[in-house]
N, C-alpha and C positions, 0 to 999 in steps of 0.2 A: 504494500500500500504506500502510495506517495503522500507524505504528510503536507507538502506544499500545496498539492491539488486539493487535499482534504480541507486544509485551512482556508484556501481561497474560496472553495465552494461554500463553506459555512459562513464566511464573511459576505459572500454574494447573496445567500439566502436571507441572512439577517438584514442586509442592505436593501433588498427588494421589499421586505416587510416594513422597514423604516420609511422607504419612499412612499409606500401605500399609506402609512400612518400620517406622514407629514403633509401629503397632498390630499388628504381626505375631503377637503372643502372644494376641490377642483372638480370638473366634470368627470364622471365615472370612467368613461372610455380612456381618458388621458391617464388617470391614476392606475387603472388596471394595465394599460399598455406599457407604461414606464416601469412600475413596480413589478408587474407580472412577468415582463420579459427578463428582468434581472433575476427574479425568483426562478424562472424556467432555466436560465443559464446556470444558476447555482445548483439546481437539481441535476442538470446534465453533468456538471463537473463532479458532483457527488457520486453519480452513477459510474463515472469513469474511475474515481478514486477507489471504489469498491469492486471494480471489475464487472459491473453489470452492463455497461455500454462499451462497445469496442468497435474499432474500425470505421467502416462507412456509416454505420448507424449514428455515430457521434455527430456527423455533419448535419443531419436532418433537424434535430431539436435546436442545435446551435444556430443554424441558419434561420430557423423560424424565430428564435428569440431575438436575434440581431435585426431581422427585418421588422419585427414588432417594435423594438426599441427605436429604430430609425423613423418609422412612420409615425409613431405616437410622439416622438420628440419633435417632429415637424409640426404636428398638430398643436403641441403645447407651446411652441416658440413662435408660431406665426402670429401676426397681428390680427385682431378681430376684424370681421368683414365690415362692420359698420364704421370702423375707424378708417379703413381703406376707402370706403365710398365717400366719406366727408372730406378726404384730402389731408388728413392729419399726418 
């Protein structure tokens, strides 16, 4: 068992839960997208640390988590539509 991977996965799982907690007043899709993708990536790394996920199967949940994080980060960081329409 790789202790660096195990430690990183635990930090990521806890970080994902903290993101969900800290952003709880934001829209639900943004909170779940950002915190959930970190949580999914942490669980993937945890599966690797315990030898439950190997080889090509690793790339599927990792890719899904990264795509979710990127898309929901875009949603969270873009300006609101009404501010763009008013020219602010």
